[in-house]
N, CA, C and O atoms as a Tripos MOL2 file, in Angstrom:
@<TRIPOS>MOLECULE
protein
  300   299    75     0     0
PROTEIN
NO_CHARGES

@<TRIPOS>ATOM
      1 N         144.8590  104.2380   67.6740 N.3       1 UNK1
      2 CA        144.1540  103.5780   66.5850 C.3       1 UNK1
      3 C         142.9130  102.9000   67.1490 C.2       1 UNK1
      4 O         142.9900  102.1590   68.1290 O.2       1 UNK1
      5 N         141.7800  103.1560   66.5280 N.am      2 UNK2
      6 CA        140.5030  102.5970   66.9870 C.3       2 UNK2
      7 C         140.0810  101.4570   66.0750 C.2       2 UNK2
      8 O         140.0350  101.6030   64.8530 O.2       2 UNK2
      9 N         139.7820  100.3500   66.6720 N.am      3 UNK3
     10 CA        139.3120   99.1970   65.9140 C.3       3 UNK3
     11 C         137.7940   99.2140   65.8610 C.2       3 UNK3
     12 O         137.1610   99.6740   66.8110 O.2       3 UNK3
     13 N         137.1870   98.7280   64.7830 N.am      4 UNK4
     14 CA        135.7190   98.7580   64.7060 C.3       4 UNK4
     15 C         135.0660   97.8200   65.7170 C.2       4 UNK4
     16 O         133.8800   97.9700   66.0130 O.2       4 UNK4
     17 N         135.8170   96.8530   66.2540 N.am      5 UNK5
     18 CA        135.2290   95.9080   67.1950 C.3       5 UNK5
     19 C         135.1870   96.4610   68.6200 C.2       5 UNK5
     20 O         134.5940   95.8360   69.4990 O.2       5 UNK5
     21 N         135.8030   97.6180   68.8640 N.am      6 UNK6
     22 CA        135.8290   98.1670   70.2210 C.3       6 UNK6
     23 C         134.5690   98.9590   70.5510 C.2       6 UNK6
     24 O         134.3580   99.3270   71.7070 O.2       6 UNK6
     25 N         133.7350   99.2260   69.5600 N.am      7 UNK7
     26 CA        132.5210   99.9930   69.7940 C.3       7 UNK7
     27 C         131.4620   99.1220   70.4780 C.2       7 UNK7
     28 O         131.2670   97.9670   70.0970 O.2       7 UNK7
     29 N         130.7800   99.6730   71.4830 N.am      8 UNK8
     30 CA        129.7210   98.8950   72.1340 C.3       8 UNK8
     31 C         128.5590   98.5830   71.1890 C.2       8 UNK8
     32 O         127.8510   97.5930   71.3700 O.2       8 UNK8
     33 N         128.3700   99.4370   70.1810 N.am      9 UNK9
     34 CA        127.2890   99.2000   69.2220 C.3       9 UNK9
     35 C         127.4980   97.9090   68.4460 C.2       9 UNK9
     36 O         126.5310   97.2250   68.1090 O.2       9 UNK9
     37 N         128.7510   97.5680   68.1610 N.am     10 UNK10
     38 CA        129.0430   96.3140   67.4670 C.3      10 UNK10
     39 C         128.6790   95.1300   68.3470 C.2      10 UNK10
     40 O         128.1020   94.1560   67.8630 O.2      10 UNK10
     41 N         129.0090   95.1980   69.6330 N.am     11 UNK11
     42 CA        128.7130   94.0880   70.5390 C.3      11 UNK11
     43 C         127.2200   93.9330   70.7650 C.2      11 UNK11
     44 O         126.7210   92.8130   70.8690 O.2      11 UNK11
     45 N         126.5010   95.0480   70.8430 N.am     12 UNK12
     46 CA        125.0460   94.9820   70.9930 C.3      12 UNK12
     47 C         124.4170   94.3730   69.7380 C.2      12 UNK12
     48 O         123.5010   93.5560   69.8290 O.2      12 UNK12
     49 N         124.9140   94.7780   68.5700 N.am     13 UNK13
     50 CA        124.3960   94.2270   67.3260 C.3      13 UNK13
     51 C         124.6990   92.7360   67.2220 C.2      13 UNK13
     52 O         123.8630   91.9730   66.7390 O.2      13 UNK13
     53 N         125.8730   92.3100   67.6650 N.am     14 UNK14
     54 CA        126.1890   90.8790   67.6660 C.3      14 UNK14
     55 C         125.2630   90.1060   68.6110 C.2      14 UNK14
     56 O         124.8490   88.9900   68.2980 O.2      14 UNK14
     57 N         124.9420   90.6900   69.7480 N.am     15 UNK15
     58 CA        124.0320   90.0320   70.6860 C.3      15 UNK15
     59 C         122.6300   89.9040   70.0880 C.2      15 UNK15
     60 O         121.9810   88.8680   70.2340 O.2      15 UNK15
     61 N         122.1680   90.9540   69.4190 N.am     16 UNK16
     62 CA        120.8510   90.9020   68.7770 C.3      16 UNK16
     63 C         120.8680   89.8870   67.6370 C.2      16 UNK16
     64 O         119.8930   89.1630   67.4350 O.2      16 UNK16
     65 N         121.9700   89.8340   66.8920 N.am     17 UNK17
     66 CA        122.1050   88.8590   65.8060 C.3      17 UNK17
     67 C         122.0410   87.4320   66.3440 C.2      17 UNK17
     68 O         121.3420   86.5880   65.7820 O.2      17 UNK17
     69 N         122.7550   87.1600   67.4130 N.am     18 UNK18
     70 CA        122.7150   85.8230   67.9980 C.3      18 UNK18
     71 C         121.3440   85.5090   68.5850 C.2      18 UNK18
     72 O         120.9010   84.3620   68.5260 O.2      18 UNK18
     73 N         120.6720   86.4940   69.1450 N.am     19 UNK19
     74 CA        119.3170   86.2870   69.6390 C.3      19 UNK19
     75 C         118.3370   85.9520   68.5210 C.2      19 UNK19
     76 O         117.4800   85.0820   68.6760 O.2      19 UNK19
     77 N         118.4700   86.6450   67.4010 N.am     20 UNK20
     78 CA        117.6080   86.3640   66.2500 C.3      20 UNK20
     79 C         117.8610   84.9830   65.6750 C.2      20 UNK20
     80 O         116.9240   84.2740   65.3080 O.2      20 UNK20
     81 N         119.1350   84.6000   65.5970 N.am     21 UNK21
     82 CA        119.4750   83.2590   65.1070 C.3      21 UNK21
     83 C         118.9400   82.2050   66.0730 C.2      21 UNK21
     84 O         118.4080   81.1810   65.6450 O.2      21 UNK21
     85 N         119.0790   82.4520   67.3580 N.am     22 UNK22
     86 CA        118.5760   81.5060   68.3530 C.3      22 UNK22
     87 C         117.0640   81.3640   68.2960 C.2      22 UNK22
     88 O         116.5430   80.2510   68.3580 O.2      22 UNK22
     89 N         116.3480   82.4950   68.1770 N.am     23 UNK23
     90 CA        114.8940   82.4500   68.0720 C.3      23 UNK23
     91 C         114.4620   81.6850   66.8250 C.2      23 UNK23
     92 O         113.5400   80.8700   66.8780 O.2      23 UNK23
     93 N         115.1280   81.9480   65.7070 N.am     24 UNK24
     94 CA        114.7960   81.2450   64.4730 C.3      24 UNK24
     95 C         115.0580   79.7500   64.5950 C.2      24 UNK24
     96 O         114.2530   78.9370   64.1410 O.2      24 UNK24
     97 N         116.1690   79.3880   65.1990 N.am     25 UNK25
     98 CA        116.5140   77.9710   65.3310 C.3      25 UNK25
     99 C         115.5400   77.2340   66.2500 C.2      25 UNK25
    100 O         115.1170   76.1220   65.9340 O.2      25 UNK25
    101 N         115.1850   77.8370   67.3720 N.am     26 UNK26
    102 CA        114.2560   77.1770   68.3030 C.3      26 UNK26
    103 C         112.8760   77.0350   67.6840 C.2      26 UNK26
    104 O         112.2410   75.9890   67.8190 O.2      26 UNK26
    105 N         112.4060   78.0710   67.0090 N.am     27 UNK27
    106 CA        111.0820   77.9930   66.3970 C.3      27 UNK27
    107 C         111.0600   76.9990   65.2290 C.2      27 UNK27
    108 O         110.0570   76.3150   65.0260 O.2      27 UNK27
    109 N         112.1440   76.9110   64.4630 N.am     28 UNK28
    110 CA        112.2060   75.9130   63.3940 C.3      28 UNK28
    111 C         112.2190   74.5090   63.9760 C.2      28 UNK28
    112 O         111.6110   73.5970   63.4160 O.2      28 UNK28
    113 N         112.9050   74.3310   65.0910 N.am     29 UNK29
    114 CA        112.9340   73.0120   65.7420 C.3      29 UNK29
    115 C         111.5380   72.6430   66.2570 C.2      29 UNK29
    116 O         111.0950   71.5070   66.0900 O.2      29 UNK29
    117 N         110.8450   73.6040   66.8840 N.am     30 UNK30
    118 CA        109.4920   73.3380   67.3610 C.3      30 UNK30
    119 C         108.5260   73.0510   66.2140 C.2      30 UNK30
    120 O         107.6250   72.2240   66.3460 O.2      30 UNK30
    121 N         108.7170   73.7310   65.1020 N.am     31 UNK31
    122 CA        107.8410   73.5560   63.9390 C.3      31 UNK31
    123 C         107.9940   72.1630   63.3300 C.2      31 UNK31
    124 O         107.0250   71.6070   62.8130 O.2      31 UNK31
    125 N         109.1810   71.6040   63.3850 N.am     32 UNK32
    126 CA        109.4460   70.3180   62.7310 C.3      32 UNK32
    127 C         109.2270   69.1090   63.6250 C.2      32 UNK32
    128 O         109.3430   67.9730   63.1650 O.2      32 UNK32
    129 N         108.9150   69.3340   64.8860 N.am     33 UNK33
    130 CA        108.6630   68.1990   65.7650 C.3      33 UNK33
    131 C         107.4020   67.4700   65.3350 C.2      33 UNK33
    132 O         106.4390   68.1100   64.9140 O.2      33 UNK33
    133 N         107.3850   66.1420   65.4310 N.am     34 UNK34
    134 CA        106.1680   65.4150   65.0480 C.3      34 UNK34
    135 C         105.0420   65.6830   66.0490 C.2      34 UNK34
    136 O         105.2720   65.8460   67.2470 O.2      34 UNK34
    137 N         103.8350   65.7230   65.5230 N.am     35 UNK35
    138 CA        102.6660   65.9660   66.3680 C.3      35 UNK35
    139 C         101.9280   64.6660   66.6040 C.2      35 UNK35
    140 O         101.7050   63.8950   65.6700 O.2      35 UNK35
    141 N         101.5480   64.4170   67.8480 N.am     36 UNK36
    142 CA        100.8230   63.2030   68.1910 C.3      36 UNK36
    143 C          99.3140   63.3990   68.1310 C.2      36 UNK36
    144 O          98.5760   62.4480   67.8750 O.2      36 UNK36
    145 N          98.8530   64.6140   68.3620 N.am     37 UNK37
    146 CA         97.4230   64.8870   68.3060 C.3      37 UNK37
    147 C          97.1870   66.1610   67.5180 C.2      37 UNK37
    148 O          98.1330   66.8380   67.1170 O.2      37 UNK37
    149 N          95.9260   66.4850   67.2990 N.am     38 UNK38
    150 CA         95.5960   67.6380   66.4720 C.3      38 UNK38
    151 C          95.2140   68.8760   67.2750 C.2      38 UNK38
    152 O          94.6520   69.8210   66.7210 O.2      38 UNK38
    153 N          95.5090   68.8830   68.5620 N.am     39 UNK39
    154 CA         95.2250   70.0860   69.3450 C.3      39 UNK39
    155 C          96.2150   71.1850   68.9490 C.2      39 UNK39
    156 O          97.3850   70.9040   68.6900 O.2      39 UNK39
    157 N          95.7480   72.4260   68.9030 N.am     40 UNK40
    158 CA         96.6590   73.5110   68.5100 C.3      40 UNK40
    159 C          97.7420   73.7290   69.5560 C.2      40 UNK40
    160 O          97.5450   73.4810   70.7460 O.2      40 UNK40
    161 N          98.8760   74.1930   69.0870 N.am     41 UNK41
    162 CA         99.9850   74.4700   70.0000 C.3      41 UNK41
    163 C          99.7050   75.7290   70.7990 C.2      41 UNK41
    164 O          98.9770   76.6180   70.3560 O.2      41 UNK41
    165 N         100.2840   75.7880   71.9600 N.am     42 UNK42
    166 CA        100.0820   76.9470   72.8290 C.3      42 UNK42
    167 C         100.8250   78.1720   72.2880 C.2      42 UNK42
    168 O         100.3940   79.3040   72.5090 O.2      42 UNK42
    169 N         101.9320   77.9530   71.5850 N.am     43 UNK43
    170 CA        102.7510   79.0260   71.0400 C.3      43 UNK43
    171 C         102.7180   78.9520   69.5140 C.2      43 UNK43
    172 O         103.1320   77.9410   68.9470 O.2      43 UNK43
    173 N         102.2350   79.9950   68.8360 N.am     44 UNK44
    174 CA        102.2390   79.9660   67.3750 C.3      44 UNK44
    175 C         103.6700   80.1690   66.8590 C.2      44 UNK44
    176 O         104.2320   81.2550   67.0010 O.2      44 UNK44
    177 N         104.2450   79.1480   66.2750 N.am     45 UNK45
    178 CA        105.6620   79.2030   65.9250 C.3      45 UNK45
    179 C         105.9410   79.9880   64.6450 C.2      45 UNK45
    180 O         107.0140   80.5790   64.5250 O.2      45 UNK45
    181 N         105.0270   80.0150   63.6970 N.am     46 UNK46
    182 CA        105.3080   80.6570   62.4110 C.3      46 UNK46
    183 C         105.5630   82.1630   62.5330 C.2      46 UNK46
    184 O         106.5330   82.6380   61.9430 O.2      46 UNK46
    185 N         104.7570   82.9410   63.2590 N.am     47 UNK47
    186 CA        105.0750   84.3720   63.3650 C.3      47 UNK47
    187 C         106.4110   84.6360   64.0670 C.2      47 UNK47
    188 O         107.1450   85.5520   63.6970 O.2      47 UNK47
    189 N         106.7140   83.8260   65.0800 N.am     48 UNK48
    190 CA        107.9900   84.0010   65.7730 C.3      48 UNK48
    191 C         109.1650   83.5870   64.8930 C.2      48 UNK48
    192 O         110.2450   84.1710   64.9780 O.2      48 UNK48
    193 N         108.9550   82.5810   64.0490 N.am     49 UNK49
    194 CA        109.9930   82.1630   63.1020 C.3      49 UNK49
    195 C         110.2850   83.2830   62.1030 C.2      49 UNK49
    196 O         111.4460   83.5740   61.8130 O.2      49 UNK49
    197 N         109.2410   83.9020   61.5850 N.am     50 UNK50
    198 CA        109.4290   85.0130   60.6480 C.3      50 UNK50
    199 C         110.0550   86.2280   61.3350 C.2      50 UNK50
    200 O         110.9040   86.8980   60.7470 O.2      50 UNK50
    201 N         109.6480   86.5160   62.5660 N.am     51 UNK51
    202 CA        110.2290   87.6420   63.3010 C.3      51 UNK51
    203 C         111.7080   87.4020   63.5880 C.2      51 UNK51
    204 O         112.5140   88.3270   63.4860 O.2      51 UNK51
    205 N         112.0740   86.1740   63.9440 N.am     52 UNK52
    206 CA        113.4830   85.8520   64.1740 C.3      52 UNK52
    207 C         114.3160   85.9950   62.9130 C.2      52 UNK52
    208 O         115.4490   86.4730   62.9630 O.2      52 UNK52
    209 N         113.7610   85.5830   61.7890 N.am     53 UNK53
    210 CA        114.4750   85.7560   60.5150 C.3      53 UNK53
    211 C         114.6540   87.2140   60.1470 C.2      53 UNK53
    212 O         115.7090   87.6090   59.6520 O.2      53 UNK53
    213 N         113.6150   88.0260   60.3900 N.am     54 UNK54
    214 CA        113.7130   89.4560   60.1010 C.3      54 UNK54
    215 C         114.7360   90.1340   61.0010 C.2      54 UNK54
    216 O         115.5320   90.9490   60.5360 O.2      54 UNK54
    217 N         114.7170   89.8020   62.2800 N.am     55 UNK55
    218 CA        115.6960   90.3610   63.2190 C.3      55 UNK55
    219 C         117.1100   89.9790   62.8100 C.2      55 UNK55
    220 O         118.0230   90.8030   62.8640 O.2      55 UNK55
    221 N         117.2890   88.7320   62.4010 N.am     56 UNK56
    222 CA        118.6070   88.2650   61.9720 C.3      56 UNK56
    223 C         119.0950   89.0300   60.7440 C.2      56 UNK56
    224 O         120.2470   89.4610   60.6910 O.2      56 UNK56
    225 N         118.2190   89.1940   59.7650 N.am     57 UNK57
    226 CA        118.6230   89.9100   58.5500 C.3      57 UNK57
    227 C         118.9600   91.3680   58.8300 C.2      57 UNK57
    228 O         119.9610   91.8810   58.3280 O.2      57 UNK57
    229 N         118.1330   92.0410   59.6290 N.am     58 UNK58
    230 CA        118.3900   93.4470   59.9340 C.3      58 UNK58
    231 C         119.6770   93.6230   60.7410 C.2      58 UNK58
    232 O         120.4470   94.5490   60.4870 O.2      58 UNK58
    233 N         119.9090   92.7440   61.7060 N.am     59 UNK59
    234 CA        121.1290   92.8470   62.5080 C.3      59 UNK59
    235 C         122.3660   92.5580   61.6620 C.2      59 UNK59
    236 O         123.4100   93.1800   61.8580 O.2      59 UNK59
    237 N         122.2570   91.6240   60.7300 N.am     60 UNK60
    238 CA        123.3940   91.3130   59.8630 C.3      60 UNK60
    239 C         123.7390   92.4960   58.9560 C.2      60 UNK60
    240 O         124.9130   92.8250   58.7830 O.2      60 UNK60
    241 N         122.7350   93.1240   58.3860 N.am     61 UNK61
    242 CA        122.9860   94.2970   57.5330 C.3      61 UNK61
    243 C         123.5520   95.4450   58.3610 C.2      61 UNK61
    244 O         124.4480   96.1550   57.9030 O.2      61 UNK61
    245 N         123.0410   95.6320   59.5660 N.am     62 UNK62
    246 CA        123.5430   96.6940   60.4270 C.3      62 UNK62
    247 C         124.9990   96.4360   60.8230 C.2      62 UNK62
    248 O         125.8060   97.3650   60.8700 O.2      62 UNK62
    249 N         125.3310   95.1860   61.1050 N.am     63 UNK63
    250 CA        126.7080   94.8380   61.4580 C.3      63 UNK63
    251 C         127.6550   95.0760   60.2880 C.2      63 UNK63
    252 O         128.7590   95.5860   60.4770 O.2      63 UNK63
    253 N         127.2340   94.7130   59.0950 N.am     64 UNK64
    254 CA        128.0660   94.9430   57.9090 C.3      64 UNK64
    255 C         128.2720   96.4380   57.6940 C.2      64 UNK64
    256 O         129.3680   96.8700   57.3360 O.2      64 UNK64
    257 N         127.2180   97.2320   57.9120 N.am     65 UNK65
    258 CA        127.3590   98.6830   57.7740 C.3      65 UNK65
    259 C         128.2810   99.2630   58.8360 C.2      65 UNK65
    260 O         129.0400  100.1910   58.5580 O.2      65 UNK65
    261 N         128.2230   98.7260   60.0440 N.am     66 UNK66
    262 CA        129.1150   99.2140   61.0960 C.3      66 UNK66
    263 C         130.5750   98.9160   60.7810 C.2      66 UNK66
    264 O         131.4680   99.6710   61.1670 O.2      66 UNK66
    265 N         130.8090   97.8280   60.0870 N.am     67 UNK67
    266 CA        132.1800   97.4540   59.7570 C.3      67 UNK67
    267 C         132.7050   98.1770   58.5120 C.2      67 UNK67
    268 O         133.8410   97.9400   58.1010 O.2      67 UNK67
    269 N         131.8980   99.0540   57.9080 N.am     68 UNK68
    270 CA        132.3770   99.9220   56.8480 C.3      68 UNK68
    271 C         132.0170   99.5280   55.4410 C.2      68 UNK68
    272 O         132.4700  100.1750   54.4960 O.2      68 UNK68
    273 N         131.2310   98.5070   55.2620 N.am     69 UNK69
    274 CA        130.8040   98.1000   53.9180 C.3      69 UNK69
    275 C         129.4710   98.7470   53.6290 C.2      69 UNK69
    276 O         128.5290   98.5930   54.4060 O.2      69 UNK69
    277 N         129.3700   99.4740   52.5180 N.am     70 UNK70
    278 CA        128.1420  100.1900   52.1760 C.3      70 UNK70
    279 C         127.1400   99.2140   51.5770 C.2      70 UNK70
    280 O         127.4580   98.4910   50.6330 O.2      70 UNK70
    281 N         125.9430   99.1930   52.1210 N.am     71 UNK71
    282 CA        124.8480   98.4020   51.5530 C.3      71 UNK71
    283 C         123.7230   99.3430   51.1760 C.2      71 UNK71
    284 O         123.6390  100.4520   51.7030 O.2      71 UNK71
    285 N         122.8840   98.9260   50.2990 N.am     72 UNK72
    286 CA        121.7560   99.7650   49.8950 C.3      72 UNK72
    287 C         122.0500  100.5070   48.6190 C.2      72 UNK72
    288 O         122.9380  100.1380   47.8510 O.2      72 UNK72
    289 N         121.2890  101.5640   48.4040 N.am     73 UNK73
    290 CA        121.4010  102.3450   47.1890 C.3      73 UNK73
    291 C         122.6380  103.2260   47.1790 C.2      73 UNK73
    292 O         123.0320  103.7770   48.2070 O.2      73 UNK73
    293 N         123.2320  103.3490   46.0340 N.am     74 UNK74
    294 CA        124.3470  104.2780   45.8830 C.3      74 UNK74
    295 C         123.8090  105.6540   45.5430 C.2      74 UNK74
    296 O         122.8400  105.7630   44.7920 O.2      74 UNK74
    297 N         124.4110  106.7100   46.0760 N.am     75 UNK75
    298 CA        123.8880  108.0690   45.8050 C.3      75 UNK75
    299 C         124.1150  108.5100   44.3870 C.2      75 UNK75
    300 O         123.7320  109.6200   44.0170 O.2      75 UNK75
@<TRIPOS>BOND
     1     1     2 1
     2     2     3 1
     3     3     4 2
     4     3     5 am
     5     5     6 1
     6     6     7 1
     7     7     8 2
     8     7     9 am
     9     9    10 1
    10    10    11 1
    11    11    12 2
    12    11    13 am
    13    13    14 1
    14    14    15 1
    15    15    16 2
    16    15    17 am
    17    17    18 1
    18    18    19 1
    19    19    20 2
    20    19    21 am
    21    21    22 1
    22    22    23 1
    23    23    24 2
    24    23    25 am
    25    25    26 1
    26    26    27 1
    27    27    28 2
    28    27    29 am
    29    29    30 1
    30    30    31 1
    31    31    32 2
    32    31    33 am
    33    33    34 1
    34    34    35 1
    35    35    36 2
    36    35    37 am
    37    37    38 1
    38    38    39 1
    39    39    40 2
    40    39    41 am
    41    41    42 1
    42    42    43 1
    43    43    44 2
    44    43    45 am
    45    45    46 1
    46    46    47 1
    47    47    48 2
    48    47    49 am
    49    49    50 1
    50    50    51 1
    51    51    52 2
    52    51    53 am
    53    53    54 1
    54    54    55 1
    55    55    56 2
    56    55    57 am
    57    57    58 1
    58    58    59 1
    59    59    60 2
    60    59    61 am
    61    61    62 1
    62    62    63 1
    63    63    64 2
    64    63    65 am
    65    65    66 1
    66    66    67 1
    67    67    68 2
    68    67    69 am
    69    69    70 1
    70    70    71 1
    71    71    72 2
    72    71    73 am
    73    73    74 1
    74    74    75 1
    75    75    76 2
    76    75    77 am
    77    77    78 1
    78    78    79 1
    79    79    80 2
    80    79    81 am
    81    81    82 1
    82    82    83 1
    83    83    84 2
    84    83    85 am
    85    85    86 1
    86    86    87 1
    87    87    88 2
    88    87    89 am
    89    89    90 1
    90    90    91 1
    91    91    92 2
    92    91    93 am
    93    93    94 1
    94    94    95 1
    95    95    96 2
    96    95    97 am
    97    97    98 1
    98    98    99 1
    99    99   100 2
   100    99   101 am
   101   101   102 1
   102   102   103 1
   103   103   104 2
   104   103   105 am
   105   105   106 1
   106   106   107 1
   107   107   108 2
   108   107   109 am
   109   109   110 1
   110   110   111 1
   111   111   112 2
   112   111   113 am
   113   113   114 1
   114   114   115 1
   115   115   116 2
   116   115   117 am
   117   117   118 1
   118   118   119 1
   119   119   120 2
   120   119   121 am
   121   121   122 1
   122   122   123 1
   123   123   124 2
   124   123   125 am
   125   125   126 1
   126   126   127 1
   127   127   128 2
   128   127   129 am
   129   129   130 1
   130   130   131 1
   131   131   132 2
   132   131   133 am
   133   133   134 1
   134   134   135 1
   135   135   136 2
   136   135   137 am
   137   137   138 1
   138   138   139 1
   139   139   140 2
   140   139   141 am
   141   141   142 1
   142   142   143 1
   143   143   144 2
   144   143   145 am
   145   145   146 1
   146   146   147 1
   147   147   148 2
   148   147   149 am
   149   149   150 1
   150   150   151 1
   151   151   152 2
   152   151   153 am
   153   153   154 1
   154   154   155 1
   155   155   156 2
   156   155   157 am
   157   157   158 1
   158   158   159 1
   159   159   160 2
   160   159   161 am
   161   161   162 1
   162   162   163 1
   163   163   164 2
   164   163   165 am
   165   165   166 1
   166   166   167 1
   167   167   168 2
   168   167   169 am
   169   169   170 1
   170   170   171 1
   171   171   172 2
   172   171   173 am
   173   173   174 1
   174   174   175 1
   175   175   176 2
   176   175   177 am
   177   177   178 1
   178   178   179 1
   179   179   180 2
   180   179   181 am
   181   181   182 1
   182   182   183 1
   183   183   184 2
   184   183   185 am
   185   185   186 1
   186   186   187 1
   187   187   188 2
   188   187   189 am
   189   189   190 1
   190   190   191 1
   191   191   192 2
   192   191   193 am
   193   193   194 1
   194   194   195 1
   195   195   196 2
   196   195   197 am
   197   197   198 1
   198   198   199 1
   199   199   200 2
   200   199   201 am
   201   201   202 1
   202   202   203 1
   203   203   204 2
   204   203   205 am
   205   205   206 1
   206   206   207 1
   207   207   208 2
   208   207   209 am
   209   209   210 1
   210   210   211 1
   211   211   212 2
   212   211   213 am
   213   213   214 1
   214   214   215 1
   215   215   216 2
   216   215   217 am
   217   217   218 1
   218   218   219 1
   219   219   220 2
   220   219   221 am
   221   221   222 1
   222   222   223 1
   223   223   224 2
   224   223   225 am
   225   225   226 1
   226   226   227 1
   227   227   228 2
   228   227   229 am
   229   229   230 1
   230   230   231 1
   231   231   232 2
   232   231   233 am
   233   233   234 1
   234   234   235 1
   235   235   236 2
   236   235   237 am
   237   237   238 1
   238   238   239 1
   239   239   240 2
   240   239   241 am
   241   241   242 1
   242   242   243 1
   243   243   244 2
   244   243   245 am
   245   245   246 1
   246   246   247 1
   247   247   248 2
   248   247   249 am
   249   249   250 1
   250   250   251 1
   251   251   252 2
   252   251   253 am
   253   253   254 1
   254   254   255 1
   255   255   256 2
   256   255   257 am
   257   257   258 1
   258   258   259 1
   259   259   260 2
   260   259   261 am
   261   261   262 1
   262   262   263 1
   263   263   264 2
   264   263   265 am
   265   265   266 1
   266   266   267 1
   267   267   268 2
   268   267   269 am
   269   269   270 1
   270   270   271 1
   271   271   272 2
   272   271   273 am
   273   273   274 1
   274   274   275 1
   275   275   276 2
   276   275   277 am
   277   277   278 1
   278   278   279 1
   279   279   280 2
   280   279   281 am
   281   281   282 1
   282   282   283 1
   283   283   284 2
   284   283   285 am
   285   285   286 1
   286   286   287 1
   287   287   288 2
   288   287   289 am
   289   289   290 1
   290   290   291 1
   291   291   292 2
   292   291   293 am
   293   293   294 1
   294   294   295 1
   295   295   296 2
   296   295   297 am
   297   297   298 1
   298   298   299 1
   299   299   300 2
@<TRIPOS>SUBSTRUCTURE
     1 UNK1         2 RESIDUE 1 A UNK
     2 UNK2         6 RESIDUE 1 A UNK
     3 UNK3        10 RESIDUE 1 A UNK
     4 UNK4        14 RESIDUE 1 A UNK
     5 UNK5        18 RESIDUE 1 A UNK
     6 UNK6        22 RESIDUE 1 A UNK
     7 UNK7        26 RESIDUE 1 A UNK
     8 UNK8        30 RESIDUE 1 A UNK
     9 UNK9        34 RESIDUE 1 A UNK
    10 UNK10       38 RESIDUE 1 A UNK
    11 UNK11       42 RESIDUE 1 A UNK
    12 UNK12       46 RESIDUE 1 A UNK
    13 UNK13       50 RESIDUE 1 A UNK
    14 UNK14       54 RESIDUE 1 A UNK
    15 UNK15       58 RESIDUE 1 A UNK
    16 UNK16       62 RESIDUE 1 A UNK
    17 UNK17       66 RESIDUE 1 A UNK
    18 UNK18       70 RESIDUE 1 A UNK
    19 UNK19       74 RESIDUE 1 A UNK
    20 UNK20       78 RESIDUE 1 A UNK
    21 UNK21       82 RESIDUE 1 A UNK
    22 UNK22       86 RESIDUE 1 A UNK
    23 UNK23       90 RESIDUE 1 A UNK
    24 UNK24       94 RESIDUE 1 A UNK
    25 UNK25       98 RESIDUE 1 A UNK
    26 UNK26      102 RESIDUE 1 A UNK
    27 UNK27      106 RESIDUE 1 A UNK
    28 UNK28      110 RESIDUE 1 A UNK
    29 UNK29      114 RESIDUE 1 A UNK
    30 UNK30      118 RESIDUE 1 A UNK
    31 UNK31      122 RESIDUE 1 A UNK
    32 UNK32      126 RESIDUE 1 A UNK
    33 UNK33      130 RESIDUE 1 A UNK
    34 UNK34      134 RESIDUE 1 A UNK
    35 UNK35      138 RESIDUE 1 A UNK
    36 UNK36      142 RESIDUE 1 A UNK
    37 UNK37      146 RESIDUE 1 A UNK
    38 UNK38      150 RESIDUE 1 A UNK
    39 UNK39      154 RESIDUE 1 A UNK
    40 UNK40      158 RESIDUE 1 A UNK
    41 UNK41      162 RESIDUE 1 A UNK
    42 UNK42      166 RESIDUE 1 A UNK
    43 UNK43      170 RESIDUE 1 A UNK
    44 UNK44      174 RESIDUE 1 A UNK
    45 UNK45      178 RESIDUE 1 A UNK
    46 UNK46      182 RESIDUE 1 A UNK
    47 UNK47      186 RESIDUE 1 A UNK
    48 UNK48      190 RESIDUE 1 A UNK
    49 UNK49      194 RESIDUE 1 A UNK
    50 UNK50      198 RESIDUE 1 A UNK
    51 UNK51      202 RESIDUE 1 A UNK
    52 UNK52      206 RESIDUE 1 A UNK
    53 UNK53      210 RESIDUE 1 A UNK
    54 UNK54      214 RESIDUE 1 A UNK
    55 UNK55      218 RESIDUE 1 A UNK
    56 UNK56      222 RESIDUE 1 A UNK
    57 UNK57      226 RESIDUE 1 A UNK
    58 UNK58      230 RESIDUE 1 A UNK
    59 UNK59      234 RESIDUE 1 A UNK
    60 UNK60      238 RESIDUE 1 A UNK
    61 UNK61      242 RESIDUE 1 A UNK
    62 UNK62      246 RESIDUE 1 A UNK
    63 UNK63      250 RESIDUE 1 A UNK
    64 UNK64      254 RESIDUE 1 A UNK
    65 UNK65      258 RESIDUE 1 A UNK
    66 UNK66      262 RESIDUE 1 A UNK
    67 UNK67      266 RESIDUE 1 A UNK
    68 UNK68      270 RESIDUE 1 A UNK
    69 UNK69      274 RESIDUE 1 A UNK
    70 UNK70      278 RESIDUE 1 A UNK
    71 UNK71      282 RESIDUE 1 A UNK
    72 UNK72      286 RESIDUE 1 A UNK
    73 UNK73      290 RESIDUE 1 A UNK
    74 UNK74      294 RESIDUE 1 A UNK
    75 UNK75      298 RESIDUE 1 A UNK
């Protein structure tokens, strides 16, 4: 009997999901820090915040599909 959690693809998708969540959390934390001066930041946080959210959403949908739940359009 094969469990869906034994596939390496599930573990890779979980790692990407956690990476996306981590990127989103760090960029949101950097975005909300108070600023003492008006010099621009060295790292633009908004594009990375959006990229982390997109990675998180795509990995979550992929993980749900790997576990056997159909998402998207029905044929």
